[in-house]
C-alpha positions as CSV (number, residue, x, y, z in Angstrom):
1,Q,6.0,12.0,27.9
2,V,7.3,9.7,25.3
3,Q,10.2,11.5,23.3
4,L,11.9,10.1,20.1
5,V,14.9,11.5,18.8
6,E,15.9,10.5,15.3
7,S,19.2,11.0,13.8
8,G,21.7,9.4,11.4
9,G,19.9,10.8,8.2
10,G,21.8,12.0,5.0
11,L,22.5,12.2,1.4
12,V,24.3,9.0,0.2
13,Q,24.5,7.6,-3.1
14,S,22.7,4.5,-4.6
15,G,24.7,1.5,-3.0
16,G,25.8,3.1,0.2
17,S,25.0,2.8,3.6
18,L,23.6,4.8,6.6
19,R,22.8,3.7,10.4
20,L,19.7,5.8,11.8
21,S,19.6,5.8,15.4
22,C,16.5,6.6,17.6
23,T,17.2,7.8,21.3
24,A,14.1,7.4,23.7
25,S,12.9,8.8,26.8
26,G,9.6,8.9,28.9
27,F,9.2,5.6,29.1
28,T,10.9,2.0,30.2
29,F,12.7,1.3,26.9
30,S,13.3,-2.2,27.9
31,S,9.9,-3.1,28.2
32,A,8.8,-1.7,24.6
33,A,8.7,-3.1,21.0
34,M,10.1,-0.2,18.8
35,S,9.5,0.3,15.0
36,W,11.0,2.3,12.1
37,Y,8.7,3.6,9.7
38,R,9.1,5.9,6.5
39,Q,7.1,8.3,4.3
40,A,8.2,9.3,1.1
41,P,6.9,12.5,-0.8
42,G,3.4,11.6,-1.9
43,K,2.9,8.3,0.0
44,E,1.7,6.9,2.9
45,R,3.9,6.3,6.0
46,E,4.9,2.6,5.9
47,L,6.4,0.4,8.3
48,V,9.9,-0.5,7.8
49,A,11.3,-2.9,10.8
50,A,10.3,-3.7,14.0
51,I,11.9,-5.2,16.8
52,S,10.6,-6.6,20.0
53,S,11.6,-5.2,23.7
54,L,14.5,-7.5,24.4
55,G,15.7,-7.9,20.7
56,R,14.6,-11.4,20.3
57,T,12.3,-11.0,17.5
58,T,12.8,-8.6,14.5
59,N,10.5,-7.9,11.1
60,Y,11.2,-6.1,8.1
61,A,9.2,-4.8,5.0
62,G,9.7,-6.9,2.0
63,S,11.0,-4.0,0.3
64,V,14.1,-3.8,2.8
65,K,14.6,-7.2,4.0
66,G,18.0,-8.3,3.2
67,R,19.3,-4.9,3.1
68,C,18.4,-3.5,6.5
69,T,18.8,-4.5,10.2
70,I,16.8,-3.0,13.2
71,S,18.7,-3.6,16.8
72,R,18.5,-2.0,19.9
73,D,20.6,-1.2,23.0
74,N,18.4,-1.0,26.1
75,A,21.1,0.3,28.2
76,K,21.6,3.4,26.1
77,N,17.4,3.8,25.2
78,T,18.3,3.6,21.6
79,V,17.4,1.6,18.7
80,Y,19.0,1.4,15.5
81,L,18.3,0.8,11.6
82,Q,21.5,-0.3,9.4
83,M,20.8,0.2,5.9
84,N,22.9,-1.2,3.1
85,S,22.4,-1.5,-0.5
86,L,20.6,1.9,-0.5
87,K,18.5,2.6,-3.7
88,P,16.8,6.0,-4.6
89,E,13.5,4.3,-4.0
90,D,14.7,4.3,0.0
91,T,14.6,8.2,-0.1
92,A,12.2,9.1,2.6
93,V,11.8,10.5,6.2
94,Y,12.5,7.7,8.5
95,Y,10.7,8.1,11.7
96,C,10.9,6.0,15.0
97,N,7.8,4.6,16.6
98,A,6.8,4.0,20.5
99,F,3.3,3.4,21.8
100,S,1.4,5.4,19.1
101,S,4.2,8.3,19.1
102,W,6.6,9.6,16.8
103,G,9.9,11.1,16.6
104,Q,10.5,14.4,14.5
105,G,12.0,12.3,11.5
106,T,15.1,12.2,9.8
107,Q,15.7,12.6,5.9
108,V,17.2,10.0,3.7
109,T,17.9,10.7,0.2
110,V,19.8,8.0,-2.1
111,S,20.8,9.7,-5.0
112,S,21.1,7.5,-8.4
């Protein structure tokens, strides 16, 4: 079955950077579009970024465009989210998504 394991979250000061990773198994990774979502306390889960199967097409939420970069390494079955210039409003649990399956999430906390 689809398994997604996120890592790389943590506590960072405003303006800092983090790189999230999501390692996938249970499906043909190189054939799957991948996405990152986030959910802040009391808010609905929202799409942050998405990348096509070969990495040629990416999409970003307006709130992170210019600050985040989604990428993937199909040889490692891993998708990344590089986040720069982090803001307190980026604080959330970040989830990897593929085929409507979710990982356990990784907490990102940005202090002001």
